[in-house]
N, C-alpha and C positions, 0 to 999 in steps of 0.2 A: 377633793379636790375645794378651795375656799375660791372668794370674792367679794372685795375689796371697794365699793365706788359711789360714791356720790355726787347727786350734782344738785348744782347751786344757781340759782336766781335769784340776785338781790342786788341788796346799795352796801357800798363801802363805809364804815362808820369812822376813816380818819383814811389820814392821806397814808401812800404806800412808803416804806426804808425801804430803802437800797441800798446794802452794803455789797460785799467780796469776799471771798474766801481767798486763802491765804493760793489755792492756788488757782483764780483770777475767775471764777466763777461768779456771775452774778443772783442776788439772793436778795428776794423782795418779798415782802411782809407784810400786812394793813389786815383789819377787819372787817368784818362783812356782817349784813343782818340783812334774816328774808322774816319776813312780815306775812302771818295766815290769818283769817277771823273762826274764833271758835265762839259758841256758844255756852255762856257759866251757869249755873247751876237754877238761874233766875229766867233761863232761856233769851240776855237779855248776851248781845253782839261786840266781843271781844277781843282789842287787837292782838295773838302774841308775836312777840320778836323774839327769836333763832337764833347768836351771834358766834362767831367763825372766826379759828383766825386762819387765815390764808397762807401757803410758803408757794411761791412759786420758783422757778431758775431758769438760768440764763439769760436767752433774747429775750422770751414771757417775761420775764420778771424785769427786763430792761424795759421792755414797752410796756408795760401793768406803770414801774414807774415814771415815766416819761407822758403818757396819757392818761393816765383813771387817778381822782381823785375824792377827797372823800363826798360821801352824799351820791355822784354816780353807780348806775347799776352798773352789774357784769358780771358772764356765763363765768358758772365753775366747775370744772369738771377734778375730778381728783380720788384718795383714800384718805379716809376719816379714819380720826385717831381720837383718841381720849385721852385728855393730860392730865396729870394728878398731880396738886401741890398744895400745897401748910402755907395759909393767909398769917400778917401778921399776930393777929391773936387765937396762932394755931390748929382753926380750922381744915380738916379737909375738902377741900375745895379742885372744881376739876372744869375744864375749857374743854371745848371742840376744836379742833388743831383737823387741817384739811392739807394735804399732801396736793397741790394741784399736780396735775397733767395737762392739761387743756385748757386753754382762759378765751373768751370770746367776748368784742366790747360790745356791748347794748348800746344803741340812739337813742339817748332822753331826747332828740333834738332840742335846737334850739326855737325862741319865741318867731321864730321869724320863719321858722319852717325848714330852715337849712340846717346840713348836718356836715361836718368835714370830718372824715375816715382818715383817721392812725394807717400812716402805711401798710399795704397789706405785705405781712411777714410772714410768718408760718402759719397764721388763720387766719381767716378772712373775718373783714368786721359785717355789723348786721343793725339792722333796724327792725325793729318789732319787740313783739313780746315772751319768742321761741329763740334757738340758737341759728344760725344757719348751717343751711344741711354743707355737709360737704363734698358732695356734687354739685355743679350748676346746673346740672338739669331739674333739682330736684326746688328748686328756687321757688317762693311765693309769691305770683301775680301781683298781688299787692302793698306787698312792702319788697319792691327790686334793691338788688344788691348793685352797684355797678364798681369794682374791683378804681383806685382810685389810680389816674394817672402812673406812665412806670411800672403797673403791677407786671405785667408780661415778661420784665425781664428776671422776676422772680421762678415760673415758670419752668423749670425742666427739659423741657422738651422742643 
């Protein structure tokens, strides 16, 4: 058995691009950066940025195109692939690509402290540094998440 799953929390490097397949399925792609601090050989902290090409499909693709923009934080789950290509100078290059299976909006918050969450579709929006729990019983008391008005219409029971 093998398993390929990646979880990313980072920021969009460019605005999402939405297009449709000939069959009518929505496809959204954007670049995403994750950042971490590592010590170099001299012991100085350095920012290390890793870039990913992310692809979302169907309703999540439409939501990403509608609500995300360059610089916004987002949580992505999916399958990691390495794309190989040759640049104009004939050098082999590699890109990290993620075929996303789940997306969660992260609230960066506004200066006035408010946040207008996107509609409650397939996945909840959340605020804070970790993804929202799939179960409402596991929500954090320090970062309460309430569904937007009308969200109960999407509940199948």
